[in-house]
mmCIF file of the N, C-alpha and C atoms, coordinates in Angstrom:
data_MODEL
# 
_entry.id   MODEL 
# 
loop_
_atom_site.group_PDB 
_atom_site.id 
_atom_site.type_symbol 
_atom_site.label_atom_id 
_atom_site.label_alt_id 
_atom_site.label_comp_id 
_atom_site.label_asym_id 
_atom_site.label_entity_id 
_atom_site.label_seq_id 
_atom_site.pdbx_PDB_ins_code 
_atom_site.Cartn_x 
_atom_site.Cartn_y 
_atom_site.Cartn_z 
_atom_site.occupancy 
_atom_site.B_iso_or_equiv 
_atom_site.pdbx_formal_charge 
_atom_site.auth_seq_id 
_atom_site.auth_comp_id 
_atom_site.auth_asym_id 
_atom_site.auth_atom_id 
_atom_site.pdbx_PDB_model_num 
ATOM 1   N N  . MET A 1 1  ? -24.627 -15.395 10.107  1.00 0.00 ? 1  MET A N  1 
ATOM 2   C CA . MET A 1 1  ? -24.781 -14.360 11.243  1.00 0.00 ? 1  MET A CA 1 
ATOM 3   C C  . MET A 1 1  ? -24.193 -13.194 10.323  1.00 0.00 ? 1  MET A C  1 
ATOM 4   N N  . ALA A 1 2  ? -24.833 -12.189 9.917   1.00 0.00 ? 2  ALA A N  1 
ATOM 5   C CA . ALA A 1 2  ? -24.031 -11.181 9.326   1.00 0.00 ? 2  ALA A CA 1 
ATOM 6   C C  . ALA A 1 2  ? -23.147 -10.459 10.800  1.00 0.00 ? 2  ALA A C  1 
ATOM 7   N N  . GLY A 1 3  ? -22.129 -10.180 9.733   1.00 0.00 ? 3  GLY A N  1 
ATOM 8   C CA . GLY A 1 3  ? -20.860 -9.605  10.251  1.00 0.00 ? 3  GLY A CA 1 
ATOM 9   C C  . GLY A 1 3  ? -20.690 -7.879  10.324  1.00 0.00 ? 3  GLY A C  1 
ATOM 10  N N  . LYS A 1 4  ? -20.279 -7.436  10.926  1.00 0.00 ? 4  LYS A N  1 
ATOM 11  C CA . LYS A 1 4  ? -19.586 -5.742  10.765  1.00 0.00 ? 4  LYS A CA 1 
ATOM 12  C C  . LYS A 1 4  ? -19.630 -5.585  9.241   1.00 0.00 ? 4  LYS A C  1 
ATOM 13  N N  . TYR A 1 5  ? -18.610 -6.262  8.546   1.00 0.00 ? 5  TYR A N  1 
ATOM 14  C CA . TYR A 1 5  ? -18.615 -5.631  7.256   1.00 0.00 ? 5  TYR A CA 1 
ATOM 15  C C  . TYR A 1 5  ? -19.112 -6.593  6.274   1.00 0.00 ? 5  TYR A C  1 
ATOM 16  N N  . THR A 1 6  ? -20.445 -7.183  6.728   1.00 0.00 ? 6  THR A N  1 
ATOM 17  C CA . THR A 1 6  ? -21.195 -7.798  5.652   1.00 0.00 ? 6  THR A CA 1 
ATOM 18  C C  . THR A 1 6  ? -21.764 -6.482  4.489   1.00 0.00 ? 6  THR A C  1 
ATOM 19  N N  . PRO A 1 7  ? -22.242 -5.469  5.208   1.00 0.00 ? 7  PRO A N  1 
ATOM 20  C CA . PRO A 1 7  ? -22.793 -4.590  4.117   1.00 0.00 ? 7  PRO A CA 1 
ATOM 21  C C  . PRO A 1 7  ? -21.897 -3.820  3.137   1.00 0.00 ? 7  PRO A C  1 
ATOM 22  N N  . LEU A 1 8  ? -20.533 -4.206  3.702   1.00 0.00 ? 8  LEU A N  1 
ATOM 23  C CA . LEU A 1 8  ? -19.504 -3.530  2.661   1.00 0.00 ? 8  LEU A CA 1 
ATOM 24  C C  . LEU A 1 8  ? -19.293 -4.685  1.494   1.00 0.00 ? 8  LEU A C  1 
ATOM 25  N N  . GLU A 1 9  ? -19.360 -6.198  1.842   1.00 0.00 ? 9  GLU A N  1 
ATOM 26  C CA . GLU A 1 9  ? -19.451 -6.868  1.192   1.00 0.00 ? 9  GLU A CA 1 
ATOM 27  C C  . GLU A 1 9  ? -20.501 -7.335  0.087   1.00 0.00 ? 9  GLU A C  1 
ATOM 28  N N  . ASN A 1 10 ? -22.132 -7.249  0.836   1.00 0.00 ? 10 ASN A N  1 
ATOM 29  C CA . ASN A 1 10 ? -22.804 -7.000  -0.288  1.00 0.00 ? 10 ASN A CA 1 
ATOM 30  C C  . ASN A 1 10 ? -22.889 -5.875  -0.975  1.00 0.00 ? 10 ASN A C  1 
ATOM 31  N N  . TYR A 1 11 ? -22.387 -4.717  -0.858  1.00 0.00 ? 11 TYR A N  1 
ATOM 32  C CA . TYR A 1 11 ? -22.393 -3.364  -1.649  1.00 0.00 ? 11 TYR A CA 1 
ATOM 33  C C  . TYR A 1 11 ? -21.501 -3.871  -2.976  1.00 0.00 ? 11 TYR A C  1 
ATOM 34  N N  . LEU A 1 12 ? -20.108 -4.421  -2.591  1.00 0.00 ? 12 LEU A N  1 
ATOM 35  C CA . LEU A 1 12 ? -19.302 -4.830  -3.588  1.00 0.00 ? 12 LEU A CA 1 
ATOM 36  C C  . LEU A 1 12 ? -19.482 -5.835  -4.567  1.00 0.00 ? 12 LEU A C  1 
ATOM 37  N N  . ARG A 1 13 ? -20.459 -6.844  -3.809  1.00 0.00 ? 13 ARG A N  1 
ATOM 38  C CA . ARG A 1 13 ? -20.875 -7.963  -4.805  1.00 0.00 ? 13 ARG A CA 1 
ATOM 39  C C  . ARG A 1 13 ? -22.177 -7.647  -5.646  1.00 0.00 ? 13 ARG A C  1 
ATOM 40  N N  . ASP A 1 14 ? -22.584 -6.435  -5.352  1.00 0.00 ? 14 ASP A N  1 
ATOM 41  C CA . ASP A 1 14 ? -23.903 -5.788  -5.961  1.00 0.00 ? 14 ASP A CA 1 
ATOM 42  C C  . ASP A 1 14 ? -23.500 -5.046  -7.109  1.00 0.00 ? 14 ASP A C  1 
ATOM 43  N N  . LEU A 1 15 ? -22.699 -4.531  -7.482  1.00 0.00 ? 15 LEU A N  1 
ATOM 44  C CA . LEU A 1 15 ? -21.880 -3.882  -8.358  1.00 0.00 ? 15 LEU A CA 1 
ATOM 45  C C  . LEU A 1 15 ? -22.030 -4.414  -9.560  1.00 0.00 ? 15 LEU A C  1 
ATOM 46  N N  . PRO A 1 16 ? -22.359 -3.977  -10.948 1.00 0.00 ? 16 PRO A N  1 
ATOM 47  C CA . PRO A 1 16 ? -22.386 -4.245  -11.863 1.00 0.00 ? 16 PRO A CA 1 
ATOM 48  C C  . PRO A 1 16 ? -20.994 -4.871  -12.361 1.00 0.00 ? 16 PRO A C  1 
ATOM 49  N N  . SER A 1 17 ? -21.367 -6.222  -12.963 1.00 0.00 ? 17 SER A N  1 
ATOM 50  C CA . SER A 1 17 ? -20.342 -6.921  -13.583 1.00 0.00 ? 17 SER A CA 1 
ATOM 51  C C  . SER A 1 17 ? -19.458 -6.363  -14.078 1.00 0.00 ? 17 SER A C  1 
ATOM 52  N N  . GLY A 1 18 ? -19.881 -5.637  -14.870 1.00 0.00 ? 18 GLY A N  1 
ATOM 53  C CA . GLY A 1 18 ? -18.771 -4.996  -16.208 1.00 0.00 ? 18 GLY A CA 1 
ATOM 54  C C  . GLY A 1 18 ? -17.902 -3.872  -15.151 1.00 0.00 ? 18 GLY A C  1 
ATOM 55  N N  . GLN A 1 19 ? -18.347 -3.365  -14.191 1.00 0.00 ? 19 GLN A N  1 
ATOM 56  C CA . GLN A 1 19 ? -17.474 -2.507  -13.309 1.00 0.00 ? 19 GLN A CA 1 
ATOM 57  C C  . GLN A 1 19 ? -16.267 -2.998  -12.549 1.00 0.00 ? 19 GLN A C  1 
ATOM 58  N N  . SER A 1 20 ? -14.908 -2.940  -13.152 1.00 0.00 ? 20 SER A N  1 
ATOM 59  C CA . SER A 1 20 ? -13.815 -3.819  -12.505 1.00 0.00 ? 20 SER A CA 1 
ATOM 60  C C  . SER A 1 20 ? -13.238 -2.451  -11.136 1.00 0.00 ? 20 SER A C  1 
ATOM 61  N N  . GLU A 1 21 ? -13.763 -1.593  -11.309 1.00 0.00 ? 21 GLU A N  1 
ATOM 62  C CA . GLU A 1 21 ? -12.894 -1.005  -10.406 1.00 0.00 ? 21 GLU A CA 1 
ATOM 63  C C  . GLU A 1 21 ? -13.888 0.315   -9.562  1.00 0.00 ? 21 GLU A C  1 
ATOM 64  N N  . VAL A 1 22 ? -13.934 0.557   -8.155  1.00 0.00 ? 22 VAL A N  1 
ATOM 65  C CA . VAL A 1 22 ? -14.529 1.385   -7.336  1.00 0.00 ? 22 VAL A CA 1 
ATOM 66  C C  . VAL A 1 22 ? -14.063 2.024   -6.421  1.00 0.00 ? 22 VAL A C  1 
ATOM 67  N N  . THR A 1 23 ? -13.423 3.444   -5.748  1.00 0.00 ? 23 THR A N  1 
ATOM 68  C CA . THR A 1 23 ? -12.893 4.138   -4.611  1.00 0.00 ? 23 THR A CA 1 
ATOM 69  C C  . THR A 1 23 ? -14.399 4.697   -4.010  1.00 0.00 ? 23 THR A C  1 
ATOM 70  N N  . LEU A 1 24 ? -13.946 4.343   -2.529  1.00 0.00 ? 24 LEU A N  1 
ATOM 71  C CA . LEU A 1 24 ? -14.656 4.767   -1.713  1.00 0.00 ? 24 LEU A CA 1 
ATOM 72  C C  . LEU A 1 24 ? -13.957 5.529   -0.952  1.00 0.00 ? 24 LEU A C  1 
ATOM 73  N N  . GLY A 1 25 ? -14.450 6.943   -0.336  1.00 0.00 ? 25 GLY A N  1 
ATOM 74  C CA . GLY A 1 25 ? -13.791 7.180   1.008   1.00 0.00 ? 25 GLY A CA 1 
ATOM 75  C C  . GLY A 1 25 ? -14.334 6.866   2.359   1.00 0.00 ? 25 GLY A C  1 
ATOM 76  N N  . PHE A 1 26 ? -13.492 6.617   3.094   1.00 0.00 ? 26 PHE A N  1 
ATOM 77  C CA . PHE A 1 26 ? -13.598 6.080   4.395   1.00 0.00 ? 26 PHE A CA 1 
ATOM 78  C C  . PHE A 1 26 ? -15.312 6.542   5.257   1.00 0.00 ? 26 PHE A C  1 
ATOM 79  N N  . GLU A 1 27 ? -15.586 7.571   4.937   1.00 0.00 ? 27 GLU A N  1 
ATOM 80  C CA . GLU A 1 27 ? -17.100 8.258   5.025   1.00 0.00 ? 27 GLU A CA 1 
ATOM 81  C C  . GLU A 1 27 ? -18.068 7.229   4.726   1.00 0.00 ? 27 GLU A C  1 
ATOM 82  N N  . GLN A 1 28 ? -17.864 7.106   3.235   1.00 0.00 ? 28 GLN A N  1 
ATOM 83  C CA . GLN A 1 28 ? -19.156 6.477   2.303   1.00 0.00 ? 28 GLN A CA 1 
ATOM 84  C C  . GLN A 1 28 ? -19.222 4.805   3.249   1.00 0.00 ? 28 GLN A C  1 
ATOM 85  N N  . ILE A 1 29 ? -17.772 4.001   3.374   1.00 0.00 ? 29 ILE A N  1 
ATOM 86  C CA . ILE A 1 29 ? -17.810 2.698   3.939   1.00 0.00 ? 29 ILE A CA 1 
ATOM 87  C C  . ILE A 1 29 ? -18.635 2.990   5.181   1.00 0.00 ? 29 ILE A C  1 
ATOM 88  N N  . GLU A 1 30 ? -17.894 4.001   6.184   1.00 0.00 ? 30 GLU A N  1 
ATOM 89  C CA . GLU A 1 30 ? -18.473 3.615   7.129   1.00 0.00 ? 30 GLU A CA 1 
ATOM 90  C C  . GLU A 1 30 ? -20.442 3.851   7.495   1.00 0.00 ? 30 GLU A C  1 
ATOM 91  N N  . GLY A 1 31 ? -20.758 4.773   6.215   1.00 0.00 ? 31 GLY A N  1 
ATOM 92  C CA . GLY A 1 31 ? -21.933 4.902   5.809   1.00 0.00 ? 31 GLY A CA 1 
ATOM 93  C C  . GLY A 1 31 ? -22.628 3.343   5.620   1.00 0.00 ? 31 GLY A C  1 
ATOM 94  N N  . LEU A 1 32 ? -22.644 2.916   4.845   1.00 0.00 ? 32 LEU A N  1 
ATOM 95  C CA . LEU A 1 32 ? -22.844 1.687   4.410   1.00 0.00 ? 32 LEU A CA 1 
ATOM 96  C C  . LEU A 1 32 ? -22.666 0.882   5.604   1.00 0.00 ? 32 LEU A C  1 
ATOM 97  N N  . LEU A 1 33 ? -21.552 0.638   6.434   1.00 0.00 ? 33 LEU A N  1 
ATOM 98  C CA . LEU A 1 33 ? -21.654 -0.080  7.862   1.00 0.00 ? 33 LEU A CA 1 
ATOM 99  C C  . LEU A 1 33 ? -22.824 0.505   8.751   1.00 0.00 ? 33 LEU A C  1 
ATOM 100 N N  . LYS A 1 34 ? -22.884 1.570   8.762   1.00 0.00 ? 34 LYS A N  1 
ATOM 101 C CA . LYS A 1 34 ? -23.596 2.356   9.884   1.00 0.00 ? 34 LYS A CA 1 
ATOM 102 C C  . LYS A 1 34 ? -22.820 1.966   11.238  1.00 0.00 ? 34 LYS A C  1 
ATOM 103 N N  . ASN A 1 35 ? -21.235 2.162   11.051  1.00 0.00 ? 35 ASN A N  1 
ATOM 104 C CA . ASN A 1 35 ? -20.327 2.348   11.867  1.00 0.00 ? 35 ASN A CA 1 
ATOM 105 C C  . ASN A 1 35 ? -19.092 2.328   11.903  1.00 0.00 ? 35 ASN A C  1 
ATOM 106 N N  . LYS A 1 36 ? -18.237 3.300   12.834  1.00 0.00 ? 36 LYS A N  1 
ATOM 107 C CA . LYS A 1 36 ? -17.271 3.742   12.688  1.00 0.00 ? 36 LYS A CA 1 
ATOM 108 C C  . LYS A 1 36 ? -15.884 2.696   11.928  1.00 0.00 ? 36 LYS A C  1 
ATOM 109 N N  . LEU A 1 37 ? -15.077 3.204   11.157  1.00 0.00 ? 37 LEU A N  1 
ATOM 110 C CA . LEU A 1 37 ? -14.045 2.078   11.134  1.00 0.00 ? 37 LEU A CA 1 
ATOM 111 C C  . LEU A 1 37 ? -12.987 2.506   12.094  1.00 0.00 ? 37 LEU A C  1 
ATOM 112 N N  . PRO A 1 38 ? -12.234 1.388   12.598  1.00 0.00 ? 38 PRO A N  1 
ATOM 113 C CA . PRO A 1 38 ? -11.512 1.121   13.657  1.00 0.00 ? 38 PRO A CA 1 
ATOM 114 C C  . PRO A 1 38 ? -10.610 2.437   13.302  1.00 0.00 ? 38 PRO A C  1 
ATOM 115 N N  . SER A 1 39 ? -9.947  2.525   14.404  1.00 0.00 ? 39 SER A N  1 
ATOM 116 C CA . SER A 1 39 ? -8.566  3.880   14.624  1.00 0.00 ? 39 SER A CA 1 
ATOM 117 C C  . SER A 1 39 ? -7.598  3.435   13.477  1.00 0.00 ? 39 SER A C  1 
ATOM 118 N N  . SER A 1 40 ? -7.242  2.141   13.437  1.00 0.00 ? 40 SER A N  1 
ATOM 119 C CA . SER A 1 40 ? -5.943  1.299   12.634  1.00 0.00 ? 40 SER A CA 1 
ATOM 120 C C  . SER A 1 40 ? -6.058  1.394   11.278  1.00 0.00 ? 40 SER A C  1 
ATOM 121 N N  . ALA A 1 41 ? -7.710  1.661   10.433  1.00 0.00 ? 41 ALA A N  1 
ATOM 122 C CA . ALA A 1 41 ? -7.658  1.762   9.196   1.00 0.00 ? 41 ALA A CA 1 
ATOM 123 C C  . ALA A 1 41 ? -7.878  3.182   8.903   1.00 0.00 ? 41 ALA A C  1 
ATOM 124 N N  . TYR A 1 42 ? -7.674  4.320   9.334   1.00 0.00 ? 42 TYR A N  1 
ATOM 125 C CA . TYR A 1 42 ? -7.002  5.735   9.498   1.00 0.00 ? 42 TYR A CA 1 
ATOM 126 C C  . TYR A 1 42 ? -5.851  5.789   9.813   1.00 0.00 ? 42 TYR A C  1 
ATOM 127 N N  . GLU A 1 43 ? -5.361  4.315   10.565  1.00 0.00 ? 43 GLU A N  1 
ATOM 128 C CA . GLU A 1 43 ? -3.660  4.859   10.853  1.00 0.00 ? 43 GLU A CA 1 
ATOM 129 C C  . GLU A 1 43 ? -2.781  4.386   10.120  1.00 0.00 ? 43 GLU A C  1 
ATOM 130 N N  . ASP A 1 44 ? -2.932  2.627   9.832   1.00 0.00 ? 44 ASP A N  1 
ATOM 131 C CA . ASP A 1 44 ? -2.067  1.837   9.184   1.00 0.00 ? 44 ASP A CA 1 
ATOM 132 C C  . ASP A 1 44 ? -2.522  1.040   7.765   1.00 0.00 ? 44 ASP A C  1 
ATOM 133 N N  . GLN A 1 45 ? -1.937  1.393   6.770   1.00 0.00 ? 45 GLN A N  1 
ATOM 134 C CA . GLN A 1 45 ? -2.110  0.783   5.545   1.00 0.00 ? 45 GLN A CA 1 
ATOM 135 C C  . GLN A 1 45 ? -2.474  -0.906  5.954   1.00 0.00 ? 45 GLN A C  1 
ATOM 136 N N  . ARG A 1 46 ? -1.830  -1.553  6.901   1.00 0.00 ? 46 ARG A N  1 
ATOM 137 C CA . ARG A 1 46 ? -1.984  -3.136  7.103   1.00 0.00 ? 46 ARG A CA 1 
ATOM 138 C C  . ARG A 1 46 ? -3.411  -2.977  7.504   1.00 0.00 ? 46 ARG A C  1 
ATOM 139 N N  . TRP A 1 47 ? -3.999  -2.590  7.426   1.00 0.00 ? 47 TRP A N  1 
ATOM 140 C CA . TRP A 1 47 ? -5.477  -2.575  8.056   1.00 0.00 ? 47 TRP A CA 1 
ATOM 141 C C  . TRP A 1 47 ? -5.998  -3.373  6.812   1.00 0.00 ? 47 TRP A C  1 
ATOM 142 N N  . TRP A 1 48 ? -5.740  -2.488  5.406   1.00 0.00 ? 48 TRP A N  1 
ATOM 143 C CA . TRP A 1 48 ? -6.421  -2.767  4.174   1.00 0.00 ? 48 TRP A CA 1 
ATOM 144 C C  . TRP A 1 48 ? -5.834  -3.616  3.393   1.00 0.00 ? 48 TRP A C  1 
ATOM 145 N N  . GLU A 1 49 ? -5.008  -4.628  4.009   1.00 0.00 ? 49 GLU A N  1 
ATOM 146 C CA . GLU A 1 49 ? -3.951  -5.572  3.047   1.00 0.00 ? 49 GLU A CA 1 
ATOM 147 C C  . GLU A 1 49 ? -4.415  -6.511  2.635   1.00 0.00 ? 49 GLU A C  1 
ATOM 148 N N  . HIS A 1 50 ? -4.546  -7.368  1.813   1.00 0.00 ? 50 HIS A N  1 
ATOM 149 C CA . HIS A 1 50 ? -5.225  -8.514  1.505   1.00 0.00 ? 50 HIS A CA 1 
ATOM 150 C C  . HIS A 1 50 ? -4.794  -9.839  1.795   1.00 0.00 ? 50 HIS A C  1 
ATOM 151 N N  . GLU A 1 51 ? -5.219  -10.234 2.661   1.00 0.00 ? 51 GLU A N  1 
ATOM 152 C CA . GLU A 1 51 ? -5.444  -11.178 3.808   1.00 0.00 ? 51 GLU A CA 1 
ATOM 153 C C  . GLU A 1 51 ? -6.824  -11.919 4.129   1.00 0.00 ? 51 GLU A C  1 
ATOM 154 N N  . THR A 1 52 ? -6.620  -13.239 3.918   1.00 0.00 ? 52 THR A N  1 
ATOM 155 C CA . THR A 1 52 ? -8.263  -14.009 3.766   1.00 0.00 ? 52 THR A CA 1 
ATOM 156 C C  . THR A 1 52 ? -8.308  -14.778 4.864   1.00 0.00 ? 52 THR A C  1 
ATOM 157 N N  . GLU A 1 53 ? -7.167  -15.188 5.687   1.00 0.00 ? 53 GLU A N  1 
ATOM 158 C CA . GLU A 1 53 ? -6.866  -15.904 6.846   1.00 0.00 ? 53 GLU A CA 1 
ATOM 159 C C  . GLU A 1 53 ? -7.009  -14.983 8.455   1.00 0.00 ? 53 GLU A C  1 
ATOM 160 N N  . GLY A 1 54 ? -6.988  -15.638 9.250   1.00 0.00 ? 54 GLY A N  1 
ATOM 161 C CA . GLY A 1 54 ? -7.391  -15.110 10.721  1.00 0.00 ? 54 GLY A CA 1 
ATOM 162 C C  . GLY A 1 54 ? -8.301  -14.138 10.971  1.00 0.00 ? 54 GLY A C  1 
ATOM 163 N N  . ASN A 1 55 ? -8.098  -13.461 11.710  1.00 0.00 ? 55 ASN A N  1 
ATOM 164 C CA . ASN A 1 55 ? -9.059  -12.540 12.167  1.00 0.00 ? 55 ASN A CA 1 
ATOM 165 C C  . ASN A 1 55 ? -9.387  -11.102 11.486  1.00 0.00 ? 55 ASN A C  1 
ATOM 166 N N  . HIS A 1 56 ? -8.882  -11.407 10.208  1.00 0.00 ? 56 HIS A N  1 
ATOM 167 C CA . HIS A 1 56 ? -9.238  -10.113 9.361   1.00 0.00 ? 56 HIS A CA 1 
ATOM 168 C C  . HIS A 1 56 ? -10.578 -10.134 8.828   1.00 0.00 ? 56 HIS A C  1 
ATOM 169 N N  . ARG A 1 57 ? -11.669 -9.975  9.668   1.00 0.00 ? 57 ARG A N  1 
ATOM 170 C CA . ARG A 1 57 ? -12.815 -9.838  9.177   1.00 0.00 ? 57 ARG A CA 1 
ATOM 171 C C  . ARG A 1 57 ? -13.376 -8.853  7.953   1.00 0.00 ? 57 ARG A C  1 
ATOM 172 N N  . ASN A 1 58 ? -12.511 -7.686  8.168   1.00 0.00 ? 58 ASN A N  1 
ATOM 173 C CA . ASN A 1 58 ? -12.837 -6.747  6.942   1.00 0.00 ? 58 ASN A CA 1 
ATOM 174 C C  . ASN A 1 58 ? -12.302 -7.375  5.462   1.00 0.00 ? 58 ASN A C  1 
ATOM 175 N N  . THR A 1 59 ? -11.060 -7.812  5.974   1.00 0.00 ? 59 THR A N  1 
ATOM 176 C CA . THR A 1 59 ? -10.444 -8.297  4.524   1.00 0.00 ? 59 THR A CA 1 
ATOM 177 C C  . THR A 1 59 ? -11.296 -9.453  4.005   1.00 0.00 ? 59 THR A C  1 
ATOM 178 N N  . ARG A 1 60 ? -11.827 -10.302 4.400   1.00 0.00 ? 60 ARG A N  1 
ATOM 179 C CA . ARG A 1 60 ? -12.513 -11.407 3.892   1.00 0.00 ? 60 ARG A CA 1 
ATOM 180 C C  . ARG A 1 60 ? -13.923 -10.759 3.652   1.00 0.00 ? 60 ARG A C  1 
ATOM 181 N N  . SER A 1 61 ? -14.399 -9.819  4.039   1.00 0.00 ? 61 SER A N  1 
ATOM 182 C CA . SER A 1 61 ? -15.371 -9.248  3.370   1.00 0.00 ? 61 SER A CA 1 
ATOM 183 C C  . SER A 1 61 ? -15.174 -8.605  1.941   1.00 0.00 ? 61 SER A C  1 
ATOM 184 N N  . TRP A 1 62 ? -14.341 -8.010  1.512   1.00 0.00 ? 62 TRP A N  1 
ATOM 185 C CA . TRP A 1 62 ? -14.199 -7.726  0.281   1.00 0.00 ? 62 TRP A CA 1 
ATOM 186 C C  . TRP A 1 62 ? -13.557 -8.751  -0.680  1.00 0.00 ? 62 TRP A C  1 
ATOM 187 N N  . ALA A 1 63 ? -12.480 -9.749  0.091   1.00 0.00 ? 63 ALA A N  1 
ATOM 188 C CA . ALA A 1 63 ? -12.507 -10.758 -1.073  1.00 0.00 ? 63 ALA A CA 1 
ATOM 189 C C  . ALA A 1 63 ? -13.487 -11.660 -1.256  1.00 0.00 ? 63 ALA A C  1 
ATOM 190 N N  . ASN A 1 64 ? -14.221 -11.942 -0.029  1.00 0.00 ? 64 ASN A N  1 
ATOM 191 C CA . ASN A 1 64 ? -15.491 -12.700 -0.256  1.00 0.00 ? 64 ASN A CA 1 
ATOM 192 C C  . ASN A 1 64 ? -16.470 -12.586 -1.565  1.00 0.00 ? 64 ASN A C  1 
ATOM 193 N N  . ALA A 1 65 ? -15.887 -10.837 -1.465  1.00 0.00 ? 65 ALA A N  1 
ATOM 194 C CA . ALA A 1 65 ? -17.041 -10.445 -2.691  1.00 0.00 ? 65 ALA A CA 1 
ATOM 195 C C  . ALA A 1 65 ? -16.547 -10.502 -3.743  1.00 0.00 ? 65 ALA A C  1 
ATOM 196 N N  . GLY A 1 66 ? -15.560 -10.525 -4.200  1.00 0.00 ? 66 GLY A N  1 
ATOM 197 C CA . GLY A 1 66 ? -14.471 -10.937 -5.191  1.00 0.00 ? 66 GLY A CA 1 
ATOM 198 C C  . GLY A 1 66 ? -13.708 -9.648  -5.628  1.00 0.00 ? 66 GLY A C  1 
ATOM 199 N N  . TRP A 1 67 ? -13.320 -8.962  -4.815  1.00 0.00 ? 67 TRP A N  1 
ATOM 200 C CA . TRP A 1 67 ? -12.848 -7.597  -4.663  1.00 0.00 ? 67 TRP A CA 1 
ATOM 201 C C  . TRP A 1 67 ? -11.218 -7.490  -3.949  1.00 0.00 ? 67 TRP A C  1 
ATOM 202 N N  . MET A 1 68 ? -10.514 -6.958  -4.563  1.00 0.00 ? 68 MET A N  1 
ATOM 203 C CA . MET A 1 68 ? -8.936  -6.630  -3.630  1.00 0.00 ? 68 MET A CA 1 
ATOM 204 C C  . MET A 1 68 ? -8.640  -5.216  -3.548  1.00 0.00 ? 68 MET A C  1 
ATOM 205 N N  . VAL A 1 69 ? -7.906  -4.686  -2.911  1.00 0.00 ? 69 VAL A N  1 
ATOM 206 C CA . VAL A 1 69 ? -7.461  -3.298  -2.511  1.00 0.00 ? 69 VAL A CA 1 
ATOM 207 C C  . VAL A 1 69 ? -6.383  -3.031  -3.673  1.00 0.00 ? 69 VAL A C  1 
ATOM 208 N N  . GLU A 1 70 ? -6.655  -2.044  -4.405  1.00 0.00 ? 70 GLU A N  1 
ATOM 209 C CA . GLU A 1 70 ? -5.498  -1.850  -5.820  1.00 0.00 ? 70 GLU A CA 1 
ATOM 210 C C  . GLU A 1 70 ? -4.639  -0.987  -4.788  1.00 0.00 ? 70 GLU A C  1 
ATOM 211 N N  . SER A 1 71 ? -5.345  0.243   -4.222  1.00 0.00 ? 71 SER A N  1 
ATOM 212 C CA . SER A 1 71 ? -4.169  1.260   -3.459  1.00 0.00 ? 71 SER A CA 1 
ATOM 213 C C  . SER A 1 71 ? -5.414  2.075   -2.467  1.00 0.00 ? 71 SER A C  1 
ATOM 214 N N  . LEU A 1 72 ? -4.404  2.834   -1.994  1.00 0.00 ? 72 LEU A N  1 
ATOM 215 C CA . LEU A 1 72 ? -5.192  3.439   -0.718  1.00 0.00 ? 72 LEU A CA 1 
ATOM 216 C C  . LEU A 1 72 ? -4.507  4.870   -0.114  1.00 0.00 ? 72 LEU A C  1 
ATOM 217 N N  . ASP A 1 73 ? -5.186  6.034   0.303   1.00 0.00 ? 73 ASP A N  1 
ATOM 218 C CA . ASP A 1 73 ? -4.440  6.682   0.810   1.00 0.00 ? 73 ASP A CA 1 
ATOM 219 C C  . ASP A 1 73 ? -5.277  6.770   2.538   1.00 0.00 ? 73 ASP A C  1 
ATOM 220 N N  . VAL A 1 74 ? -4.576  6.736   3.367   1.00 0.00 ? 74 VAL A N  1 
ATOM 221 C CA . VAL A 1 74 ? -5.322  6.689   4.502   1.00 0.00 ? 74 VAL A CA 1 
ATOM 222 C C  . VAL A 1 74 ? -5.211  8.346   4.957   1.00 0.00 ? 74 VAL A C  1 
ATOM 223 N N  . HIS A 1 75 ? -4.426  9.092   4.463   1.00 0.00 ? 75 HIS A N  1 
ATOM 224 C CA . HIS A 1 75 ? -4.460  10.719  4.956   1.00 0.00 ? 75 HIS A CA 1 
ATOM 225 C C  . HIS A 1 75 ? -5.231  11.091  4.119   1.00 0.00 ? 75 HIS A C  1 
ATOM 226 N N  . ALA A 1 76 ? -5.800  10.786  2.914   1.00 0.00 ? 76 ALA A N  1 
ATOM 227 C CA . ALA A 1 76 ? -6.958  11.468  2.184   1.00 0.00 ? 76 ALA A CA 1 
ATOM 228 C C  . ALA A 1 76 ? -7.725  10.806  2.832   1.00 0.00 ? 76 ALA A C  1 
ATOM 229 N N  . LYS A 1 77 ? -8.018  9.255   2.826   1.00 0.00 ? 77 LYS A N  1 
ATOM 230 C CA . LYS A 1 77 ? -9.074  8.890   3.460   1.00 0.00 ? 77 LYS A CA 1 
ATOM 231 C C  . LYS A 1 77 ? -10.030 8.063   2.452   1.00 0.00 ? 77 LYS A C  1 
ATOM 232 N N  . TRP A 1 78 ? -9.271  7.305   1.641   1.00 0.00 ? 78 TRP A N  1 
ATOM 233 C CA . TRP A 1 78 ? -9.875  6.612   0.296   1.00 0.00 ? 78 TRP A CA 1 
ATOM 234 C C  . TRP A 1 78 ? -9.399  5.342   0.061   1.00 0.00 ? 78 TRP A C  1 
ATOM 235 N N  . VAL A 1 79 ? -10.258 4.463   -0.436  1.00 0.00 ? 79 VAL A N  1 
ATOM 236 C CA . VAL A 1 79 ? -9.448  3.559   -0.914  1.00 0.00 ? 79 VAL A CA 1 
ATOM 237 C C  . VAL A 1 79 ? -10.288 2.950   -2.367  1.00 0.00 ? 79 VAL A C  1 
ATOM 238 N N  . LYS A 1 80 ? -9.088  2.160   -3.162  1.00 0.00 ? 80 LYS A N  1 
ATOM 239 C CA . LYS A 1 80 ? -9.566  1.861   -4.551  1.00 0.00 ? 80 LYS A CA 1 
ATOM 240 C C  . LYS A 1 80 ? -9.861  0.298   -4.708  1.00 0.00 ? 80 LYS A C  1 
ATOM 241 N N  . PHE A 1 81 ? -11.066 -0.444  -4.489  1.00 0.00 ? 81 PHE A N  1 
ATOM 242 C CA . PHE A 1 81 ? -11.197 -1.713  -4.586  1.00 0.00 ? 81 PHE A CA 1 
ATOM 243 C C  . PHE A 1 81 ? -11.174 -1.952  -6.446  1.00 0.00 ? 81 PHE A C  1 
ATOM 244 N N  . VAL A 1 82 ? -10.453 -3.234  -6.693  1.00 0.00 ? 82 VAL A N  1 
ATOM 245 C CA . VAL A 1 82 ? -10.678 -3.502  -7.882  1.00 0.00 ? 82 VAL A CA 1 
ATOM 246 C C  . VAL A 1 82 ? -11.268 -5.225  -7.833  1.00 0.00 ? 82 VAL A C  1 
ATOM 247 N N  . ARG A 1 83 ? -11.532 -5.813  -9.154  1.00 0.00 ? 83 ARG A N  1 
ATOM 248 C CA . ARG A 1 83 ? -11.809 -6.950  -9.109  1.00 0.00 ? 83 ARG A CA 1 
ATOM 249 C C  . ARG A 1 83 ? -10.810 -7.853  -8.884  1.00 0.00 ? 83 ARG A C  1 
ATOM 250 N N  . ALA A 1 84 ? -10.722 -8.780  -8.087  1.00 0.00 ? 84 ALA A N  1 
ATOM 251 C CA . ALA A 1 84 ? -9.559  -9.803  -7.938  1.00 0.00 ? 84 ALA A CA 1 
ATOM 252 C C  . ALA A 1 84 ? -9.645  -11.196 -9.250  1.00 0.00 ? 84 ALA A C  1 
# 
């Protein structure tokens, strides 16, 4: 069953293997998801932290695709992913 963050996982998984990083704006991510990010993604960088256990479905989506968050700016609304 596909989850809310599966489109982000698929997008990252489908990037060329030679691409080691990608920076996405929050609006770009919402476009991929066809859904809004939760308000906590806009307010608290902990939402983006690299955890793969528990109910952090968002984090598992990019971790499952082999990526992790390198940096982000919740005020400027962007996140930089790098291959894990």
